[in-house]
N, C-alpha and C positions, 0 to 999 in steps of 0.2 A: 398199482400207484401208478398214477395220473402227478404229472411233475409241473409244478408252475412256469417251469424255461424251457417246459419243452420245444412249445414252439422258435427255440431258439434257433434248435439248429435244423428248420425244415426249413425245407427256398420259399419261395417268399410264391410262386407258384402253387404251393400247398394248401400255404397257410390264405386262399384269392386272396394277395395285395398283389398291385399291380405293380409296374418293375418301373422304376422315378426315367422319365426320358428326356437328356438334358439334351443343346445341340449348343454346340462349338461356331460358335459365327468367327470369320478376322476379314479382315479384306480380298488374299488372295488363296487360300483353302488349299495353302500347302506349308505348313509348317506347325504354327500354333497350334493352329482350332486339329489337326485331322492328328497331331501329338497326341490332343488330354482325350483326342474322340479312341486312340487305337489305345492310352496309358491307363483309360475309367474303363473299355471293353475287357482288359486282361484279366485290370485288378476287382470289380468288380461285376461280370459278364450273369449272376444273380442279383444283385439289386440294381444298375444299374441300362439304360440303353441309350448308352449315346449316336450321336450324331455330329456331322465335319458340314459346312459349307463358308463357305466364303462370297462375301457382292459384289468383287468381281475380280471369282474364278479363273486362277492360273491354267494355260496349260497342266504343266506339271510339275514334280516332284522337284525341288533343289538340291542337286545333285549333294549336298551338300546333311542336308537331313535326309535325303536317302541313305545314306552313310550313318550315320548318328541310328540313326531308330534300325537298320539292320540287326544292330547291334543286343540292340531286348529281340528278347522269345515272344515270337505271331503279333509284335507290335505294329508291325505295319501290313494294313491288306491292301496291294494291286488290283 
């Protein structure tokens, strides 16, 4: 017997649905956009394909942000 809700347990790739692509854009791409990308990638990897960028990217992530994000599980990719 096939359940009408069986697709709720399947991954999007299994039912032919593409992931939603989201671009988080901010000024420097050192804080907000990277955190949003990382958290989205961590929380919804099967549904969303997140990206981050900056209109005027800085060379590195601020130390305060790195210290905060390092406390979260696998959120910020170096």
